[in-house]
mmCIF file of the N, C-alpha and C atoms, coordinates in Angstrom:
data_MODEL
# 
_entry.id   MODEL 
# 
loop_
_atom_site.group_PDB 
_atom_site.id 
_atom_site.type_symbol 
_atom_site.label_atom_id 
_atom_site.label_alt_id 
_atom_site.label_comp_id 
_atom_site.label_asym_id 
_atom_site.label_entity_id 
_atom_site.label_seq_id 
_atom_site.pdbx_PDB_ins_code 
_atom_site.Cartn_x 
_atom_site.Cartn_y 
_atom_site.Cartn_z 
_atom_site.occupancy 
_atom_site.B_iso_or_equiv 
_atom_site.pdbx_formal_charge 
_atom_site.auth_seq_id 
_atom_site.auth_comp_id 
_atom_site.auth_asym_id 
_atom_site.auth_atom_id 
_atom_site.pdbx_PDB_model_num 
ATOM 1   N N  . GLU A 1 1  ? -15.250 20.218 -0.792 1.00 0.00 ? 1  GLU A N  1 
ATOM 2   C CA . GLU A 1 1  ? -16.282 19.264 -1.146 1.00 0.00 ? 1  GLU A CA 1 
ATOM 3   C C  . GLU A 1 1  ? -15.836 17.840 -0.844 1.00 0.00 ? 1  GLU A C  1 
ATOM 4   N N  . SER A 1 2  ? -14.555 17.594 -0.941 1.00 0.00 ? 2  SER A N  1 
ATOM 5   C CA . SER A 1 2  ? -14.057 16.244 -0.683 1.00 0.00 ? 2  SER A CA 1 
ATOM 6   C C  . SER A 1 2  ? -14.335 15.822 0.757  1.00 0.00 ? 2  SER A C  1 
ATOM 7   N N  . GLU A 1 3  ? -14.258 16.779 1.689  1.00 0.00 ? 3  GLU A N  1 
ATOM 8   C CA . GLU A 1 3  ? -14.552 16.455 3.089  1.00 0.00 ? 3  GLU A CA 1 
ATOM 9   C C  . GLU A 1 3  ? -16.022 16.078 3.241  1.00 0.00 ? 3  GLU A C  1 
ATOM 10  N N  . GLU A 1 4  ? -16.895 16.799 2.527  1.00 0.00 ? 4  GLU A N  1 
ATOM 11  C CA . GLU A 1 4  ? -18.321 16.481 2.595  1.00 0.00 ? 4  GLU A CA 1 
ATOM 12  C C  . GLU A 1 4  ? -18.572 15.090 2.027  1.00 0.00 ? 4  GLU A C  1 
ATOM 13  N N  . GLU A 1 5  ? -17.905 14.775 0.919  1.00 0.00 ? 5  GLU A N  1 
ATOM 14  C CA . GLU A 1 5  ? -18.063 13.453 0.326  1.00 0.00 ? 5  GLU A CA 1 
ATOM 15  C C  . GLU A 1 5  ? -17.596 12.382 1.295  1.00 0.00 ? 5  GLU A C  1 
ATOM 16  N N  . MET A 1 6  ? -16.501 12.654 1.994  1.00 0.00 ? 6  MET A N  1 
ATOM 17  C CA . MET A 1 6  ? -15.982 11.683 2.953  1.00 0.00 ? 6  MET A CA 1 
ATOM 18  C C  . MET A 1 6  ? -16.978 11.479 4.088  1.00 0.00 ? 6  MET A C  1 
ATOM 19  N N  . GLU A 1 7  ? -17.591 12.583 4.544  1.00 0.00 ? 7  GLU A N  1 
ATOM 20  C CA . GLU A 1 7  ? -18.584 12.471 5.613  1.00 0.00 ? 7  GLU A CA 1 
ATOM 21  C C  . GLU A 1 7  ? -19.765 11.636 5.141  1.00 0.00 ? 7  GLU A C  1 
ATOM 22  N N  . ILE A 1 8  ? -20.172 11.829 3.887  1.00 0.00 ? 8  ILE A N  1 
ATOM 23  C CA . ILE A 1 8  ? -21.282 11.050 3.342  1.00 0.00 ? 8  ILE A CA 1 
ATOM 24  C C  . ILE A 1 8  ? -20.908 9.573  3.301  1.00 0.00 ? 8  ILE A C  1 
ATOM 25  N N  . LEU A 1 9  ? -19.678 9.291  2.871  1.00 0.00 ? 9  LEU A N  1 
ATOM 26  C CA . LEU A 1 9  ? -19.225 7.903  2.825  1.00 0.00 ? 9  LEU A CA 1 
ATOM 27  C C  . LEU A 1 9  ? -19.208 7.297  4.219  1.00 0.00 ? 9  LEU A C  1 
ATOM 28  N N  . LEU A 1 10 ? -18.740 8.060  5.196  1.00 0.00 ? 10 LEU A N  1 
ATOM 29  C CA . LEU A 1 10 ? -18.700 7.558  6.566  1.00 0.00 ? 10 LEU A CA 1 
ATOM 30  C C  . LEU A 1 10 ? -20.111 7.324  7.088  1.00 0.00 ? 10 LEU A C  1 
ATOM 31  N N  . ASP A 1 11 ? -21.065 8.156  6.639  1.00 0.00 ? 11 ASP A N  1 
ATOM 32  C CA . ASP A 1 11 ? -22.456 7.951  7.047  1.00 0.00 ? 11 ASP A CA 1 
ATOM 33  C C  . ASP A 1 11 ? -22.995 6.669  6.427  1.00 0.00 ? 11 ASP A C  1 
ATOM 34  N N  . ASN A 1 12 ? -22.607 6.396  5.185  1.00 0.00 ? 12 ASN A N  1 
ATOM 35  C CA . ASN A 1 12 ? -23.086 5.205  4.498  1.00 0.00 ? 12 ASN A CA 1 
ATOM 36  C C  . ASN A 1 12 ? -22.426 3.946  5.043  1.00 0.00 ? 12 ASN A C  1 
ATOM 37  N N  . TYR A 1 13 ? -21.184 4.105  5.525  1.00 0.00 ? 13 TYR A N  1 
ATOM 38  C CA . TYR A 1 13 ? -20.451 2.972  6.079  1.00 0.00 ? 13 TYR A CA 1 
ATOM 39  C C  . TYR A 1 13 ? -19.955 3.339  7.467  1.00 0.00 ? 13 TYR A C  1 
ATOM 40  N N  . PRO A 1 14 ? -20.808 3.172  8.493  1.00 0.00 ? 14 PRO A N  1 
ATOM 41  C CA . PRO A 1 14 ? -20.458 3.595  9.853  1.00 0.00 ? 14 PRO A CA 1 
ATOM 42  C C  . PRO A 1 14 ? -19.221 2.888  10.395 1.00 0.00 ? 14 PRO A C  1 
ATOM 43  N N  . GLU A 1 15 ? -18.916 1.703  9.886  1.00 0.00 ? 15 GLU A N  1 
ATOM 44  C CA . GLU A 1 15 ? -17.771 0.961  10.405 1.00 0.00 ? 15 GLU A CA 1 
ATOM 45  C C  . GLU A 1 15 ? -16.475 1.383  9.729  1.00 0.00 ? 15 GLU A C  1 
ATOM 46  N N  . ALA A 1 16 ? -16.571 2.254  8.745  1.00 0.00 ? 16 ALA A N  1 
ATOM 47  C CA . ALA A 1 16 ? -15.373 2.641  7.998  1.00 0.00 ? 16 ALA A CA 1 
ATOM 48  C C  . ALA A 1 16 ? -14.468 3.494  8.869  1.00 0.00 ? 16 ALA A C  1 
ATOM 49  N N  . ILE A 1 17 ? -13.177 3.218  8.805  1.00 0.00 ? 17 ILE A N  1 
ATOM 50  C CA . ILE A 1 17 ? -12.215 4.005  9.575  1.00 0.00 ? 17 ILE A CA 1 
ATOM 51  C C  . ILE A 1 17 ? -11.467 4.972  8.674  1.00 0.00 ? 17 ILE A C  1 
ATOM 52  N N  . GLU A 1 18 ? -11.488 4.725  7.371  1.00 0.00 ? 18 GLU A N  1 
ATOM 53  C CA . GLU A 1 18 ? -10.758 5.584  6.450  1.00 0.00 ? 18 GLU A CA 1 
ATOM 54  C C  . GLU A 1 18 ? -11.381 5.515  5.062  1.00 0.00 ? 18 GLU A C  1 
ATOM 55  N N  . CYS A 1 19 ? -11.418 6.660  4.382  1.00 0.00 ? 19 CYS A N  1 
ATOM 56  C CA . CYS A 1 19 ? -11.899 6.696  3.011  1.00 0.00 ? 19 CYS A CA 1 
ATOM 57  C C  . CYS A 1 19 ? -10.751 7.124  2.118  1.00 0.00 ? 19 CYS A C  1 
ATOM 58  N N  . VAL A 1 20 ? -10.517 6.363  1.091  1.00 0.00 ? 20 VAL A N  1 
ATOM 59  C CA . VAL A 1 20 ? -9.421  6.683  0.186  1.00 0.00 ? 20 VAL A CA 1 
ATOM 60  C C  . VAL A 1 20 ? -9.951  6.754  -1.239 1.00 0.00 ? 20 VAL A C  1 
ATOM 61  N N  . GLU A 1 21 ? -9.339  7.628  -2.034 1.00 0.00 ? 21 GLU A N  1 
ATOM 62  C CA . GLU A 1 21 ? -9.733  7.747  -3.435 1.00 0.00 ? 21 GLU A CA 1 
ATOM 63  C C  . GLU A 1 21 ? -8.656  7.130  -4.302 1.00 0.00 ? 21 GLU A C  1 
ATOM 64  N N  . ASP A 1 22 ? -9.010  6.083  -5.050 1.00 0.00 ? 22 ASP A N  1 
ATOM 65  C CA . ASP A 1 22 ? -8.032  5.395  -5.879 1.00 0.00 ? 22 ASP A CA 1 
ATOM 66  C C  . ASP A 1 22 ? -8.494  5.423  -7.329 1.00 0.00 ? 22 ASP A C  1 
ATOM 67  N N  . GLU A 1 23 ? -7.703  6.049  -8.180 1.00 0.00 ? 23 GLU A N  1 
ATOM 68  C CA . GLU A 1 23 ? -7.990  6.128  -9.613 1.00 0.00 ? 23 GLU A CA 1 
ATOM 69  C C  . GLU A 1 23 ? -9.368  6.720  -9.856 1.00 0.00 ? 23 GLU A C  1 
ATOM 70  N N  . GLY A 1 24 ? -9.733  7.719  -9.060 1.00 0.00 ? 24 GLY A N  1 
ATOM 71  C CA . GLY A 1 24 ? -10.997 8.411  -9.264 1.00 0.00 ? 24 GLY A CA 1 
ATOM 72  C C  . GLY A 1 24 ? -12.189 7.678  -8.676 1.00 0.00 ? 24 GLY A C  1 
ATOM 73  N N  . LYS A 1 25 ? -11.949 6.546  -7.996 1.00 0.00 ? 25 LYS A N  1 
ATOM 74  C CA . LYS A 1 25 ? -13.066 5.804  -7.411 1.00 0.00 ? 25 LYS A CA 1 
ATOM 75  C C  . LYS A 1 25 ? -12.947 5.824  -5.897 1.00 0.00 ? 25 LYS A C  1 
ATOM 76  N N  . TRP A 1 26 ? -14.073 6.015  -5.237 1.00 0.00 ? 26 TRP A N  1 
ATOM 77  C CA . TRP A 1 26 ? -14.062 6.045  -3.772 1.00 0.00 ? 26 TRP A CA 1 
ATOM 78  C C  . TRP A 1 26 ? -14.105 4.627  -3.214 1.00 0.00 ? 26 TRP A C  1 
ATOM 79  N N  . PHE A 1 27 ? -13.297 4.399  -2.194 1.00 0.00 ? 27 PHE A N  1 
ATOM 80  C CA . PHE A 1 27 ? -13.329 3.117  -1.497 1.00 0.00 ? 27 PHE A CA 1 
ATOM 81  C C  . PHE A 1 27 ? -13.463 3.360  0.001  1.00 0.00 ? 27 PHE A C  1 
ATOM 82  N N  . VAL A 1 28 ? -14.136 2.457  0.670  1.00 0.00 ? 28 VAL A N  1 
ATOM 83  C CA . VAL A 1 28 ? -14.261 2.546  2.118  1.00 0.00 ? 28 VAL A CA 1 
ATOM 84  C C  . VAL A 1 28 ? -13.448 1.417  2.728  1.00 0.00 ? 28 VAL A C  1 
ATOM 85  N N  . GLN A 1 29 ? -12.537 1.778  3.607  1.00 0.00 ? 29 GLN A N  1 
ATOM 86  C CA . GLN A 1 29 ? -11.650 0.777  4.197  1.00 0.00 ? 29 GLN A CA 1 
ATOM 87  C C  . GLN A 1 29 ? -12.113 0.456  5.615  1.00 0.00 ? 29 GLN A C  1 
ATOM 88  N N  . TYR A 1 30 ? -12.429 -0.809 5.860  1.00 0.00 ? 30 TYR A N  1 
ATOM 89  C CA . TYR A 1 30 ? -12.887 -1.245 7.170  1.00 0.00 ? 30 TYR A CA 1 
ATOM 90  C C  . TYR A 1 30 ? -11.704 -1.627 8.050  1.00 0.00 ? 30 TYR A C  1 
ATOM 91  N N  . THR A 1 31 ? -12.011 -1.958 9.289  1.00 0.00 ? 31 THR A N  1 
ATOM 92  C CA . THR A 1 31 ? -10.957 -2.286 10.246 1.00 0.00 ? 31 THR A CA 1 
ATOM 93  C C  . THR A 1 31 ? -10.158 -3.510 9.799  1.00 0.00 ? 31 THR A C  1 
ATOM 94  N N  . ASP A 1 32 ? -10.739 -4.362 8.950  1.00 0.00 ? 32 ASP A N  1 
ATOM 95  C CA . ASP A 1 32 ? -9.990  -5.523 8.472  1.00 0.00 ? 32 ASP A CA 1 
ATOM 96  C C  . ASP A 1 32 ? -9.195  -5.172 7.212  1.00 0.00 ? 32 ASP A C  1 
ATOM 97  N N  . TYR A 1 33 ? -9.144  -3.867 6.886  1.00 0.00 ? 33 TYR A N  1 
ATOM 98  C CA . TYR A 1 33 ? -8.348  -3.372 5.763  1.00 0.00 ? 33 TYR A CA 1 
ATOM 99  C C  . TYR A 1 33 ? -8.822  -3.912 4.425  1.00 0.00 ? 33 TYR A C  1 
ATOM 100 N N  . THR A 1 34 ? -10.107 -4.273 4.351  1.00 0.00 ? 34 THR A N  1 
ATOM 101 C CA . THR A 1 34 ? -10.669 -4.692 3.075  1.00 0.00 ? 34 THR A CA 1 
ATOM 102 C C  . THR A 1 34 ? -11.368 -3.497 2.439  1.00 0.00 ? 34 THR A C  1 
ATOM 103 N N  . ALA A 1 35 ? -11.024 -3.187 1.212  1.00 0.00 ? 35 ALA A N  1 
ATOM 104 C CA . ALA A 1 35 ? -11.602 -2.021 0.546  1.00 0.00 ? 35 ALA A CA 1 
ATOM 105 C C  . ALA A 1 35 ? -12.844 -2.438 -0.238 1.00 0.00 ? 35 ALA A C  1 
ATOM 106 N N  . TYR A 1 36 ? -13.923 -1.698 -0.017 1.00 0.00 ? 36 TYR A N  1 
ATOM 107 C CA . TYR A 1 36 ? -15.153 -1.962 -0.734 1.00 0.00 ? 36 TYR A CA 1 
ATOM 108 C C  . TYR A 1 36 ? -15.470 -0.789 -1.655 1.00 0.00 ? 36 TYR A C  1 
ATOM 109 N N  . PRO A 1 37 ? -15.685 -1.052 -2.956 1.00 0.00 ? 37 PRO A N  1 
ATOM 110 C CA . PRO A 1 37 ? -16.049 0.034  -3.865 1.00 0.00 ? 37 PRO A CA 1 
ATOM 111 C C  . PRO A 1 37 ? -17.444 0.545  -3.559 1.00 0.00 ? 37 PRO A C  1 
ATOM 112 N N  . ARG A 1 38 ? -17.650 1.841  -3.693 1.00 0.00 ? 38 ARG A N  1 
ATOM 113 C CA . ARG A 1 38 ? -18.948 2.429  -3.370 1.00 0.00 ? 38 ARG A CA 1 
ATOM 114 C C  . ARG A 1 38 ? -19.917 2.141  -4.505 1.00 0.00 ? 38 ARG A C  1 
# 
């Protein structure tokens, strides 16, 4: 399910290069390495 969630996050943030889970919260990391909370 985590892969599906990651795909959904990537769909919501097309510019995202990596999705990381920190302390139970999803963040989308852009090419400028700025993490945005979902």
